[in-house]
C-alpha positions in Angstrom: 15.8 -57.0 27.4 14.5 -54.2 25.0 15.2 -50.5 25.7 12.4 -47.6 25.8 13.9 -46.3 22.7 14.1 -49.3 21.0 10.4 -49.9 22.1 9.6 -46.4 21.0 10.8 -46.9 17.3 9.2 -50.3 17.3 5.9 -48.7 18.0 6.9 -46.5 14.8 7.1 -49.3 12.6 4.4 -51.0 13.6 2.2 -48.3 13.8 0.7 -49.4 17.1 0.5 -45.5 18.3 0.1 -42.9 15.8 -0.1 -40.1 18.8 1.3 -39.6 22.2 0.4 -42.2 24.6 -0.2 -41.8 28.3 0.4 -44.5 31.0 -2.4 -45.4 33.3 -2.6 -44.0 36.9 0.1 -41.7 36.5 0.5 -38.0 37.0 3.1 -36.2 34.7 4.1 -33.1 35.8 5.4 -30.0 33.4 7.1 -26.9 33.5 5.7 -24.3 31.1 6.4 -21.0 29.7 4.9 -18.7 27.0 7.3 -15.9 26.1 6.8 -12.8 23.2 9.1 -10.4 21.8 8.5 -7.6 20.1 11.5 -5.7 18.2 12.8 -4.3 15.3 13.3 -7.0 12.4 17.5 -7.4 13.1 17.6 -6.7 16.7 18.7 -9.7 19.0 16.0 -10.4 21.6 17.8 -9.9 24.5 16.7 -6.2 24.5 13.2 -6.5 23.0 9.9 -5.6 25.0 7.6 -8.4 25.9 6.8 -10.6 28.6 6.6 -14.6 30.0 3.7 -16.5 31.3 5.4 -19.3 33.2 3.4 -22.0 35.1 3.5 -25.9 36.1 1.2 -28.1 33.9 -0.5 -31.2 35.4 -1.5 -33.7 32.8 -3.4 -37.1 33.6 -5.1 -39.5 31.5 -8.8 -39.9 32.5 -9.9 -42.4 30.0 -8.9 -45.0 27.2 -11.2 -46.2 24.3 -11.1 -50.1 25.2 -11.6 -50.6 21.3 -8.7 -48.4 20.2 -5.7 -47.2 22.2 -5.6 -44.2 20.1 -8.4 -42.5 21.6 -7.3 -40.8 24.9 -9.2 -38.3 27.4 -6.8 -36.0 28.9 -7.0 -33.4 31.6 -4.4 -30.9 31.6 -4.2 -28.0 34.6 -2.2 -24.8 34.9 -0.5 -24.3 38.2 1.3 -21.4 40.4 0.8 -19.0 37.3 3.5 -16.3 37.4 3.7 -13.1 35.1 7.5 -11.2 34.4 9.6 -9.7 32.1 11.1 -11.5 29.2 14.3 -10.0 29.7 16.1 -9.2 32.9 16.1 -5.5 33.8 16.6 -3.1 36.6 13.6 -3.1 39.4 12.9 0.4 38.1 12.1 -0.3 34.5 9.8 -3.5 35.3 6.1 -2.8 35.2 5.4 -6.2 37.1 7.9 -5.2 40.2 6.1 -5.6 43.5 3.1 -6.9 41.8 1.4 -10.3 42.4 -0.1 -12.5 39.5 -3.2 -12.1 41.1 -2.7 -8.4 40.9 -1.6 -8.5 37.3 -4.1 -10.8 36.0 -7.0 -10.2 38.4 -8.6 -12.6 40.6 -11.4 -14.4 38.6 -9.1 -14.2 35.8 -6.4 -16.4 37.8 -9.1 -18.6 38.8 -10.0 -19.3 35.3 -6.6 -19.9 33.8 -5.9 -22.5 36.8 -9.2 -24.3 36.0 -8.2 -27.6 34.3 -9.4 -28.3 30.4 -9.6 -31.8 29.1 -9.2 -32.7 25.5 -10.1 -36.1 23.7 -6.8 -36.9 21.5 -7.3 -39.6 18.8 -4.5 -40.6 16.8 -2.4 -37.6 18.1 -4.8 -35.0 17.0 -7.4 -32.8 19.2 -10.5 -34.5 18.7 -12.5 -32.3 21.0 -11.7 -29.5 23.4 -13.5 -29.5 26.8 -13.8 -26.1 28.8 -16.4 -24.2 31.2 -18.9 -21.8 28.9 -18.5 -18.7 30.8 -14.7 -18.1 31.1 -13.3 -15.0 29.7 -12.0 -15.4 26.1 -8.5 -14.6 26.7 -7.8 -17.3 29.6 -9.3 -19.7 27.4 -7.2 -19.2 24.2 -3.9 -19.3 26.6 -5.5 -22.6 27.4 -6.2 -23.5 23.9 -2.6 -22.9 23.1 -1.4 -25.0 25.7 -3.6 -27.7 24.2 -2.6 -27.3 20.5 0.9 -28.5 21.9 -0.5 -32.0 22.6 -1.3 -32.2 18.9 1.4 -34.5 17.1 1.5 -37.5 14.7 4.3 -39.7 15.1 4.9 -40.5 11.6 6.2 -38.4 8.6 4.1 -36.7 6.3 1.8 -33.9 5.7 -1.6 -33.0 7.4 -4.5 -30.3 7.8 -5.5 -29.9 11.1 -6.9 -27.6 13.5 -5.7 -26.0 16.2 -5.6 -22.4 17.8 -4.4 -20.9 14.5 -7.2 -22.3 12.6 -7.6 -25.0 10.1 -3.4 -24.9 8.8 -1.4 -27.4 6.9 1.2 -29.1 8.9 4.4 -31.3 7.7 5.7 -33.9 10.2 9.4 -34.9 10.0 10.0 -37.7 12.4 13.8 -39.0 13.2 14.3 -41.5 16.2 12.7 -39.9 19.2 12.2 -36.5 17.4 9.4 -35.1 15.7 9.3 -31.5 14.1 6.0 -30.3 13.1 6.4 -27.1 10.5 3.0 -25.2 10.2 2.6 -23.3 7.3 0.7 -20.0 8.7 -0.3 -18.6 5.4 -2.5 -21.4 5.0 -4.6 -21.2 8.1 -7.9 -20.5 7.4 -8.8 -17.9 10.0 -11.6 -14.8 10.2 -9.0 -12.6 11.3 -8.9 -8.9 10.0 -6.2 -8.2 7.1 -6.0 -5.3 4.6 -3.2 -4.2 2.6 -2.5 -1.2 0.3 -3.5 -1.5 -3.5 0.5 -0.9 -4.7 3.2 -3.2 -4.0 5.8 -0.9 -3.6 3.8 1.3 -1.1 2.4 -1.7 0.9 4.6 -4.0 4.0 6.0 -7.3 2.9 5.2 -9.9 5.6 6.7 -13.4 6.5 5.4 -15.8 9.3 6.8 -19.0 10.3 6.4 -21.7 13.0 8.2 -24.6 14.2 7.6 -27.0 16.7 10.4 -29.8 18.2 8.8 -32.6 20.5 11.1 -35.0 22.2 9.5 -38.1 23.1 10.3 -40.7 25.8 8.3 -44.0 26.2 5.8 -42.9 23.4 5.1 -39.6 25.6 6.3 -36.3 25.4 9.9 -35.5 27.2 9.8 -31.8 26.1 8.2 -29.4 23.6 9.8 -25.8 22.0 7.8 -24.1 19.6 8.5 -21.0 18.2 6.7 -18.5 16.1 8.1 -15.6 13.8 6.3 -12.9 12.2 8.2 -10.2 10.4 7.0 -7.2 9.2 8.9 -5.0 6.6 7.6 -1.5 4.7 8.9 -2.4 1.1 10.0 1.0 0.1 12.1 1.2 3.3 12.9 -2.1 4.6 14.7 -0.6 7.6 11.6 0.5 8.9 9.6 -2.9 10.1 9.0 -4.9 13.2 9.3 -8.7 14.5 7.0 -10.5 16.5 8.4 -13.9 18.3 6.2 -16.2 20.0 7.7 -19.0 22.1 6.6 -21.8 23.9 8.5 -24.6 26.3 6.9 -27.3 27.7 9.4 -29.6 29.8 8.8 -32.8 31.9 9.9 -32.5 35.3 8.6 -35.8 36.7 6.0 -38.5 37.1 4.1 -39.3 40.0 1.4 -42.0 41.0 -1.9 -40.4 39.9 -5.7 -41.0 40.4 -7.1 -44.0 38.2 -9.0 -44.0 35.2 -12.8 -43.3 34.7 -14.9 -46.3 33.8 -17.0 -45.5 30.7 -18.2 -46.6 27.1 -18.2 -43.5 25.9 -16.4 -39.8 26.1 -19.5 -38.1 27.1 -20.1 -40.6 30.3 -16.6 -40.2 31.4 -17.0 -35.9 31.0 -20.6 -35.9 32.7 -19.0 -38.0 35.7 -16.2 -35.2 35.9 -17.9 -32.5 35.6 -21.2 -31.5 33.9 -20.3 -28.3 33.4 -18.0 -29.1 30.8 -18.9 -28.2 27.4 -17.2 -28.8 24.1 -15.7 -25.6 22.4 -13.4 -25.1 19.1 -9.8 -25.4 19.4 -9.8 -22.5 17.4 -9.0 -19.4 19.1 -12.1 -16.9 19.6 -12.0 -13.4 19.4 -10.5 -11.1 22.1 -10.4 -7.5 21.9 -9.6 -5.6 25.2 -11.4 -2.1 25.4 -9.8 1.3 25.7 -11.1 2.8 29.0 -9.2 6.1 29.0 -9.4 6.7 25.0 -10.8 10.4 23.8 -13.5 10.3 22.0 -13.6 11.0 18.3 -14.5 14.6 18.9 -11.9 15.0 21.9 -9.4 13.6 19.3 -10.0 15.8 16.6 -9.7 18.7 18.6 -6.6 17.9 19.7 -5.4 17.6 16.5 -7.6 20.2 14.6 -4.9 22.7 14.5 -2.4 20.7 11.8 -5.1 20.2 9.7 -5.4 24.2 8.8 -4.9 24.7 5.0 -1.7 26.7 5.5 0.1 23.8 6.9 -1.3 21.0 4.6 2.4 20.3 3.3 3.7 19.6 6.8 4.8 16.0 8.1 2.7 16.9 11.4 -0.5 17.3 8.9 -0.1 13.7 7.7 0.6 12.2 11.4 -2.7 14.3 12.5 -4.3 13.0 9.5 -3.2 9.1 10.0 -4.4 9.3 13.6 -8.0 10.6 12.9 -8.2 8.0 10.2 -7.6 5.5 12.9 -10.2 7.1 15.5 -12.9 7.5 12.7 -12.5 3.5 11.8 -13.7 2.5 15.6 -16.2 5.5 15.5 -20.2 5.3 14.6 -21.8 6.9 11.7 -23.4 9.3 14.3 -20.0 10.6 15.7 -18.6 11.3 12.1 -21.8 13.2 11.0 -21.7 15.5 14.4 -18.0 16.2 13.2 -18.6 17.0 10.0 -21.6 18.8 10.2 -19.9 21.3 13.0 -16.7 22.2 11.6 -16.1 25.5 9.6 -15.1 25.6 6.0 -11.5 25.8 5.8 -11.3 22.8 8.0 -13.9 20.8 6.6 -11.9 19.4 3.2 -9.5 17.8 5.5 -12.1 16.3 7.7 -13.2 15.0 4.9 -10.0 13.4 3.5 -9.8 11.4 6.2 -13.1 10.4 6.6 -13.4 8.8 3.5 -10.1 7.6 3.7 -10.8 5.6 6.8 -13.3 3.4 4.4 -15.7 1.8 6.8 -19.0 1.2 5.9 -20.0 3.9 8.7 -17.7 6.7 7.4 -18.8 6.1 3.6 -22.7 6.8 4.9 -21.7 9.5 6.8 -20.1 11.2 4.2 -22.5 10.5 1.5 -25.0 11.7 3.8 -23.7 15.0 4.1 -22.6 15.8 0.6 -25.6 16.9 -1.8 -24.3 16.6 -5.3 -27.2 18.8 -6.5 -25.6 21.5 -4.1 -22.8 23.5 -6.3 -21.9 25.3 -3.5 -20.0 22.6 -2.1 -17.8 21.5 -4.9 -14.5 21.6 -2.9 -15.7 19.2 -0.3 -17.4 16.8 -3.3 -14.1 17.2 -5.4 -12.1 16.1 -2.2 -14.5 13.3 -1.2 -13.9 11.9 -4.8 -10.1 12.4 -4.9 -9.9 10.6 -1.6 -11.8 7.3 -3.2 -9.4 7.6 -5.9 -6.6 7.0 -3.8 -8.7 4.4 -1.6 -6.0 1.8 -0.4 -8.5 -1.3 -0.3 -11.7 0.1 -2.0 -15.3 -1.7 -1.5 -17.6 -2.8 -4.3 -20.2 -0.9 -2.1 -18.0 2.1 -2.9 -17.9 2.0 -6.3 -21.9 1.4 -6.7 -22.4 4.1 -4.5 -20.1 6.7 -7.2 -22.4 5.3 -9.7 -25.2 5.6 -8.4 -24.4 9.4 -7.6 -23.3 9.9 -11.5 -26.4 8.4 -12.6 -28.0 11.1 -10.8 -28.4 15.0 -10.8 -25.1 16.4 -10.8 -24.7 20.3 -10.2 -21.3 20.7 -11.2 -20.3 19.4 -14.6 -16.7 19.1 -13.1 -17.8 16.8 -10.5 -19.6 14.7 -13.1 -16.3 14.5 -15.0 -14.4 13.5 -11.7 -16.9 11.1 -10.8 -16.8 8.7 -14.0 -12.5 9.4 -13.7 -12.7 8.1 -10.3 -14.9 5.3 -11.2 -12.4 4.1 -13.7 -9.7 3.9 -10.8 -11.7 1.9 -8.7 -12.3 -0.6 -11.4 -9.2 -1.2 -11.9 -8.3 -1.3 -8.2 -11.1 -3.9 -7.7 -9.8 -5.9 -10.5 -6.5 -6.3 -9.5 -7.8 -7.8 -6.6 -10.0 -10.4 -8.7 -13.0 -8.3 -8.3 -13.5 -7.7 -12.2 -16.9 -9.8 -12.0 -18.3 -8.2 -9.3 -22.1 -6.8 -9.9 -20.9 -3.4 -9.3 -17.6 -3.6 -11.4 -19.5 -4.9 -14.9 -21.9 -2.4 -14.6 -19.3 0.6 -14.0 -17.7 -1.3 -16.9 -20.6 -1.1 -19.5 -21.6 2.5 -18.3 -18.3 4.3 -19.4 -17.9 1.7 -22.4 -21.6 2.2 -23.6 -21.4 6.0 -23.1 -18.3 6.3 -24.7 -19.7 4.7 -27.7 -22.7 7.0 -27.7 -20.9 10.4 -26.5 -21.4 13.1 -29.1 -19.6 16.5 -27.5 -16.0 16.4 -26.9 -16.3 17.2 -23.5 -18.1 14.0 -22.9 -15.7 11.8 -24.8 -12.5 13.1 -23.0 -14.5 12.6 -19.4 -15.1 8.7 -20.5 -11.7 8.5 -22.1 -9.9 9.5 -19.0 -12.1 7.1 -16.9 -10.5 4.7 -19.2 -7.4 6.1 -18.7 -7.5 4.8 -15.1 -9.7 1.8 -15.3 -6.8 0.3 -18.0 -9.5 -2.4 -19.3 -8.1 -4.9 -22.1 -11.5 -4.2 -23.6 -11.3 -0.5 -23.8 -8.1 -0.8 -26.2 -10.1 -1.0 -29.7 -11.7 2.0 -28.2 -8.6 3.8 -27.6 -7.0 3.3 -30.6 -10.1 4.1 -32.8 -10.0 7.7 -30.9 -6.3 7.9 -31.2 -6.2 7.6 -34.8 -9.5 9.5 -35.7 -10.0 11.7 -33.2 -9.2 15.5 -33.0 -6.6 17.6 -31.4 -7.0 16.7 -27.6 -9.4 13.6 -27.9 -6.6 11.8 -30.0 -3.9 12.8 -27.8 -5.9 11.7 -24.7 -6.4 8.2 -26.3 -2.6 8.0 -27.3 -1.5 8.8 -23.8 -4.2 6.2 -22.6 -2.8 3.5 -24.3 0.7 4.3 -23.1 -0.2 3.9 -19.7 -1.2 -0.4 -20.3 1.5 -2.8 -19.8 2.9 -3.3 -22.9 1.8 -7.2 -22.6 -1.2 -5.7 -23.7 -0.1 -3.9 -26.7 -1.2 -6.4 -29.2 0.1 -6.4 -33.0 -3.3 -4.2 -34.1 -2.1 -1.5 -31.7 1.4 -1.5 -32.8 0.2 -1.2 -36.4 -1.9 2.0 -35.2 0.7 3.5 -33.6 3.0 3.3 -36.5 0.5 5.0 -39.1 -0.2 7.6 -36.7 3.6 8.4 -36.6 4.2 8.0 -39.9 0.9 9.7 -41.0 0.2 7.1 -43.4 -3.8 8.0 -43.8 -4.1 11.3 -42.3 -1.9 14.3 -41.0 -1.7 14.0 -37.1 -0.5 17.0 -34.2 3.2 16.5 -32.9 1.9 15.4 -29.1 0.0 12.5 -30.8 3.0 11.4 -33.3 5.3 11.6 -30.5 3.3 9.4 -27.9 2.8 6.9 -30.4 6.9 6.8 -31.1 7.1 6.4 -27.2 4.4 3.4 -27.1 6.4 1.6 -30.2 9.9 2.1 -28.8 8.6 0.8 -24.9 7.2 -2.1 -26.3 9.8 -4.7 -27.7 9.7 -2.8 -31.2 11.2 -4.8 -34.4 14.4 -4.1 -35.8 12.0 -2.7 -39.0 9.8 -0.5 -36.7 13.1 1.3 -35.2 14.5 1.8 -38.4 11.5 3.4 -40.1 11.4 5.9 -37.0 15.1 6.6 -37.3 14.9 7.3 -41.0 12.0 9.5 -40.6 14.3 12.1 -38.5 14.9 14.9 -40.8 12.1 14.4 -42.7 9.9 15.9 -39.6 9.0 19.4 -38.4 12.1 20.9 -37.2 11.2 20.7 -33.2 9.6 17.1 -33.7 13.1 16.4 -35.3 15.0 17.4 -32.4 12.6 15.7 -30.2 12.8 12.5 -31.4 16.8 12.6 -31.3 16.5 13.5 -28.0 14.0 10.8 -27.2 16.5 8.1 -29.0 19.6 9.3 -27.2 17.7 9.1 -23.9 16.8 5.4 -24.5 20.6 4.6 -25.3 21.9 6.6 -22.5 19.4 5.1 -19.9 19.7 1.6 -21.1 15.9 1.5 -21.9 14.8 -2.3 -22.8 14.6 -1.2 -26.8 18.4 0.2 -26.4 19.9 -3.0 -27.8 17.7 -2.9 -31.0 18.1 0.8 -31.6 22.3 -0.1 -31.2 21.7 -2.6 -34.1 19.7 -0.6 -36.1 22.4 2.5 -35.5 25.2 0.2 -37.3 23.2 1.3 -40.8 24.6 4.1 -41.9 21.7 5.2 -43.9 19.8 5.6 -40.5 22.9 7.1 -38.6 24.7 9.6 -40.2 25.9 13.5 -39.0 22.7 14.7 -41.1 20.4 13.4 -39.2 21.9 13.7 -35.8 22.9 17.3 -35.9 19.2 18.3 -36.1 18.7 21.8 -34.5 16.2 22.6 -31.9 15.6 23.1 -28.2 13.0 20.2 -27.7 14.2 17.4 -25.4 13.7 14.4 -23.3 15.9 13.1 -20.6 15.9 10.7 -17.7 18.0 10.2 -14.4 18.0 8.6 -11.2 16.4 10.6 -8.0 17.8 7.8 -5.8 18.9 4.4 -6.6 18.5 2.1 -3.4 18.6 -1.7 -1.7 14.9 -1.3 -1.5 13.1 1.2 -4.1 14.8 3.2 -7.0 13.3 6.4 -8.5 13.6 8.1 -11.7 12.5 11.5 -12.9 12.1 12.2 -16.7 11.6 15.5 -18.1 10.6 16.0 -21.6 9.3 19.3 -23.5 8.1 19.8 -27.0 8.1 23.3 -28.7 6.4 24.5 -31.8 8.8 25.8 -34.6 7.6 29.3 -33.5 9.3 28.7 -30.0 6.1 28.4 -27.8 5.6 25.3 -25.6 3.5 22.3 -27.1 4.2 20.1 -24.3 6.1 19.9 -21.2 6.0 16.4 -19.4 7.4 15.6 -15.8 7.3 12.1 -14.2 8.8 10.5 -11.2 8.7 6.9 -11.3 9.3 4.5 -7.9 10.3 1.0 -8.8 11.6 -2.3 -7.2 12.6 -5.5 -8.9 8.7 -6.6 -9.0 6.7 -3.8 -9.0 6.4 0.0 -10.6 4.2 2.9 -9.2 3.8 6.1 -11.4 4.4 8.5 -8.5 4.0 11.9 -10.0 3.0 13.1 -13.5 2.3 16.9 -14.4 1.9 17.7 -18.1 1.6 21.1 -19.3 0.2 21.7 -22.8 -0.3 24.7 -24.9 -1.6 25.0 -28.6 -2.8 27.9 -31.4 -0.4 30.6 -29.4 1.1 31.2 -32.5 -1.0 33.9 -33.4 -0.1 36.4 -30.8 3.4 36.6 -32.0 2.5 36.4 -35.3 4.5 33.1 -35.7 3.6 30.7 -38.7 1.9 27.2 -36.9 3.4 23.9 -37.5 2.1 21.6 -40.3 -1.5 20.2 -39.4 -2.0 22.7 -36.4 -3.1 25.5 -38.3 -6.5 25.4 -37.1 -6.0 24.9 -33.1 -8.0 26.8 -31.0 -5.9 28.5 -28.4 -5.2 26.3 -25.4 -3.6 25.8 -22.3 -3.6 23.7 -19.2 -2.4 21.1 -17.2 -3.1 17.2 -16.3 -1.6 15.3 -13.5 -1.1 11.7 -12.3 -0.3 11.1 -8.7 0.4 7.5 -7.8 -1.1 6.1 -10.6 -4.5 7.8 -10.5 -5.3 10.5 -13.4 -6.9 13.3 -11.8 -9.3 15.6 -14.1 -7.2 17.9 -15.9 -7.2 21.8 -15.2 -7.3 24.6 -18.0 -5.4 27.5 -17.8 -7.6 29.7 -20.8 -9.6 27.7 -23.6 -10.0 30.3 -26.8 -8.5 33.1 -28.1 -11.1 35.6 -25.9 -10.3 34.0 -22.7 -6.7 33.9 -23.3 -6.4 37.8 -23.5 -8.7 38.3 -20.7 -6.4 36.0 -18.2 -3.3 37.9 -19.9 -4.7 41.5 -19.0 -5.6 40.5 -15.6 -3.1 38.0 -14.8 -1.2 38.1 -11.6 1.4 35.2 -12.2 0.0 33.3 -9.1 0.2 29.4 -10.0 -3.0 27.2 -10.2 -3.5 24.4 -7.8 -3.7 21.1 -9.4 -4.0 18.8 -6.1 -4.2 20.1 -2.5 -4.8 17.5 0.3 -4.2 14.7 2.3 -3.6 11.3 0.9 -3.3 7.8 2.6 -0.8 5.6 1.0 0.5 3.4 2.8 -2.7 1.2 4.8 -1.7 -2.0 6.3 -3.4 -4.1 9.0 -2.9 -7.9 9.9 -4.5 -9.4 13.0 -2.4 -12.8 14.3 -3.6 -15.6 16.4 -0.4 -16.4 18.4 -0.1 -20.2 19.3 0.7 -19.2 22.7 -2.6 -17.6 23.3 -2.5 -14.0 22.9 -3.7 -11.9 19.7 -1.4 -9.9 18.0 -1.6 -6.8 15.7 0.8 -5.2 12.7 -0.8 -1.4 11.6 1.2 0.7 9.2 0.1 3.6 7.9 1.6 6.2 5.7 0.3 9.2 5.1 0.7 12.3 2.2 0.5 15.9 2.6 0.7 17.5 -0.9 0.5 20.3 -3.0 1.2 20.3 -6.8 0.6 23.3 -8.4 1.2 24.9 -11.8 1.4 28.1 -13.7 2.3 29.3 -17.2 3.5 32.8 -17.5 4.0 34.5 -21.3 5.5 37.9 -21.4 5.2 39.9 -25.1 7.0 42.7 -23.8 10.2 40.3 -23.1 9.4 37.8 -25.3 10.0 35.1 -22.8 7.6 32.6 -21.4 8.0 30.5 -18.1 6.2 27.2 -17.0 6.6 26.2 -13.5 5.5 23.1 -11.6 5.9 23.2 -7.8 5.3 20.0 -5.7 5.2 20.3 -1.9 4.9 17.0 0.1 5.4 15.8 3.4 5.5 12.3 4.2 4.6 10.6 7.9 4.8 6.6 8.3 3.6 5.0 11.6 3.8 1.6 12.4 2.3 0.0 15.4 2.9 -3.9 16.7 1.5 -4.8 19.6 0.8 -7.9 21.5 -2.4 -7.7 23.3 -2.8 -10.5 26.6 -5.6 -8.2 27.9 -3.6 -8.2 31.2 -0.9 -6.5 29.2 0.1 -5.4 26.2 3.5 -4.6 24.8 4.6 -3.7 21.4 6.7 -1.1 19.4 5.7 2.0 17.9 7.8 3.3 14.7 7.6 6.5 13.0 9.4 8.0 9.8 8.9 11.7 8.4 10.2 13.8 5.7 9.0 16.8 3.7 10.6 18.5 0.6 10.0 20.3 -2.6 10.4 19.6 -5.8 10.2 22.7 -8.4 10.6 22.0 -12.2 11.1 25.5 -14.0 11.5 26.0 -17.7 12.0 29.3 -19.3 12.1 30.3 -23.2 13.4 33.2 -24.8 11.9 33.9 -28.2 13.7 36.6 -29.2 16.2 35.4 -31.1 16.5 31.9 -33.2 17.1 29.3 -32.4 15.1 30.5 -29.2 16.9 29.7 -25.9 15.2 26.9 -23.2 16.3 26.5 -19.9 14.8 23.6 -17.7 15.4 23.5 -14.3 14.3 20.8 -11.6 15.3 21.6 -8.2 14.7 19.9 -4.6 15.0 22.1 -1.4 16.8 20.5 1.9 14.9 17.8 3.1 14.8 17.1 6.7 14.1 12.8 7.8 13.4 11.7 11.1 13.1 8.3 12.1 11.6 7.5 15.9 11.0 4.0 17.7 9.4 3.1 21.2 9.1 0.0 22.6 7.0 -0.8 25.3 4.9 -2.7 27.9 2.1 -1.5 29.9 -0.5 -2.5 32.6 -4.2 -1.5 32.0 -3.6 0.1 35.4 -1.4 2.8 33.2 2.0 1.5 34.6 4.1 1.7 31.8 7.8 1.1 30.4 9.5 2.9 27.1 12.2 2.5 25.6 13.0 5.1 22.8 15.4 5.7 19.9 15.6 7.8 17.1 17.9 9.5 14.7 17.6 13.0 12.6 19.0 13.7 9.4 19.1 15.7 6.4 19.0 15.3 2.5 20.9 17.7 1.1 18.8 20.1 -1.9 20.2 19.4 -5.4 19.6 20.6 -8.9 19.0 17.7 -10.7 21.1 16.9 -13.8 19.9 17.2 -17.1 21.6 16.8 -20.6 24.9 19.3 -21.2 22.9 21.3 -23.7 20.5 22.3 -21.6 23.2 23.2 -19.2 25.2 25.7 -21.8 21.6 26.9 -22.5 21.1 28.0 -18.9 24.4 30.0 -19.1 23.2 31.9 -21.8 19.5 32.3 -20.5 20.5 33.9 -17.1 23.6 35.5 -18.6 21.6 37.3 -21.1 18.7 38.0 -18.3 18.0 41.7 -17.6 16.2 42.3 -14.1 12.6 41.8 -15.4 10.4 41.9 -12.8 6.9 42.4 -14.8 5.9 39.0 -16.3 2.2 38.5 -17.4 0.3 35.5 -18.1 
């Protein structure tokens, strides 16, 4: 006598059947359940939102191929379907309490669900899935999920197979009477919608796993346990996230006498005999989306949030929250619905509407906003600029968007500033599309060619700057030779702009030729350069794996430089050492040489400085701030540069940069300009980078006449650099669960921002002051949902915060050395999180479990070097009550 287990092992070894084998004339009765859970990532499933569908399942063999035991036709029927909570809870908290299955699912749907399906199993895989054509998609998908469970192979190895999830890679492991199937969900070919944010730090990390364990007896299934896990976490705050768990169980309860086999030579004959209404269908799930019956129209929704979008409220979390919800609704709207709102809105609200419509990034929203905006009309300048900036911040821009902007740039544009912004934004879009393997798209190729060709032919300085700014955003490898040319041979601002553009490239792009050029600029071997360009060249050298000799030559130059540049370079070297930047090791080696490291060199006077420190250091991301400030020998600001970087182990984000530059101001205090700066025109302006996107610079004044008129009419008010709403995080993933329902995870982060800056100048008090104000509010909303048509379950999670960061630099030049005080202050920052897990029926019956917390991050003044602290005490100790300062 041979036991059934031994027969099973024997069958494995001989390869008699490669898939499950049913006995003739038998009815196999199973208990089936499909469960879904939605919760926070680390929460136990006992308190999760979710539901369970359970039923009996009858399985019997209809036909076996007389020439091949491995080709079988099987009928599968769901019976006695029940829907219930996945976890025990009081009756008052159950949305299903007192409702029959027929009432929950609906009579027609329940009947469809309990109609049998027929599956052809060939060598253990589902060859054909037969069902009725006019059934609702969601009942078909539940049955597809059940049919997919019967697909397995009895030998170990990898396989590419089609099931409800699509075409996926699967790996089988067999051990005695148990088979484990691991499905690689990332490999599945499917049409599900998915998009992610452009920068990894602002994005959401995902992890998906699927495992099914089969226990077999007598070559057939005794039990199946399948589980899928989907995890989503915000990269910049990993506590904020969600998980979806889907479980299926099928357990054999009894084997009874069943109907006999149908005699036929071909499968088609059996199907015809059984029911001619059966049709062959794909096993892959069909798209199903339940319609929202009571959702407000786009206009109604806009009216409900409109007040939060007033310009005066734009740095509040409520503005960012409303902005995100508006984008979600615009994404479902038609072009006509969008145009209706844009055309009827008042002037002060229109810029915010344009922010949202552009950020929606659908073909309809792009068509609507382009139809509304007329670039030949200078009066809508603000709206055109807001549209373009929203394009620059696009989370997943399309080729169509770049193509549209290129066409606008080639056409008539009334305002020169808009023309500049157009090409700057085109540069940002080229970078984003190239980062997603779109560098060879026709629109990208055309835009690249346009920028490079026109830069080559540009004669006017304004045009050269415009194309250099576009390259600063595009960061094209083929743009490096052009940037080198302008950095070394360009005049004033052009040379500085080309150098700062090179500074933005990853060090891996900075070739030997780049470093040789930067060394020539810094050491002035071919011509005299301005301090701003030389210090940028030094920063590029020191940030790109400098050689021992390069570092030594820079250190030996200190002492021979203009006085304030001496002090600035010393500060830069000391900052690299104290912050342990990559080149600090080489610098320490060079400092062992007393010719490079001596008191004479390291005791230079001056007020210029460079300092880097941490804003936060966390397990998820860290952020740094850096402040560097360079003065002319006469005590007037040449450049102040504030940067905030956010980074994790794998990625970096240039969150904010605000640069204030001034030149040619010595004449107003009868001072002598530094070497190489004798003929500079009077100028002051501000440039900003926001989330890796270089904005169009702002000019405070240009030329001596302009400076004097601004001085006489100055109010001391700051000039706005950027104000508006930015879509930071934009993640959507639709998921097909193996059990049948569809799921989705959507995370959106909005930023309401107001950055302004000003430069005050008082001859009376011999004092200058620059002030950069950053007002920001962030709102992040995540919704993870499983939609089974007759019931929805999910979790909404939100976090919000607001803060203000001021960078003030005060210079008193009534004495020498002049007094400089730099301050970087942050106000108290409230921080709130909220989570709501829910289950709901179309009737409106809903269960919600809420939790949340609020905290305040205390405001502080960020530390700079000790020298600055000592100077601030002097500045504010010596200060008289001066109320009048003028620009």
